[in-house]
C-alpha positions, 0 to 999 in steps of 0.5 A, a space after each residue: 182217259 185216266 186209264 188209257 193214257 197211262 198205259 198207253 206212255 208206260 208201253 211206249 216207254 217200254 218200247 223206247 227202252 227196247 230201241 235203246 238195247 243197240 244204241 252206244 250207250 244204253 246204260 244211260 237211256 234204258 234207265 231214263 225210259 225205264 223210269 218213265 215207263 214205271 212212272 206211267 204204271 205208277 199213274 195208272 195204278 194210282 200210287 203216283 203223286 202229282 209232285 212226283 210227275 212234275 218233278 220228274 217233268 222238270 228234270 226231264 224238260 231241263 235234260 231235253 234243253 241241255 241236250 238239244 244240239 248246237 246246229 239243229 240238222 233234223 231227226 231222221 235222215 234216208 236210214 235210222 243211223 247216226 249221221 252226225 252228232 247233231 242228229 244223235 243230239 236231236 233225238 235224244 232231245 226229243 226223246 227227253 222232251 216226250 217223256 217231259 210232256 208225259 210226266 206233265 199229263 200224268 201229274 194232271 191225270 193223278 190229281 185228286 185220285 187219292 
C-alpha cells in the first residue's frame, strides 16, 4: 500500500493537470496539480518528509475552503462545460480538497520511511 497509493495519486494528478489544458486559467491549475503529482512521486521514491505533506495538505485545505462557492450548485450538470461561476468554484474547491486528502494520506504513509 505504501507504493500503490503514491503512484496512483501521482498518475491521477498528472491526469488532472492534463485536463486543465483547455481551462480558462491553466497557468494556475497545472502547477497546483503538478506539485501534487511531484509530491506523490516523491512519496513513491521515499524522498519526501511527512512535514512537507502536512504543510501541503494544510495549504490545499485552506485553499479549498477559500474557493468554496457562495452558493453551492453542485459539481456537474448535463455537460462538462461551465454553466455558472458557482459550479466552477465548486469544482476547483473539490480538486483542491482531493489534493489535501492525498497529501495527508502521503504524510501518514511517509512516516518512519528513513
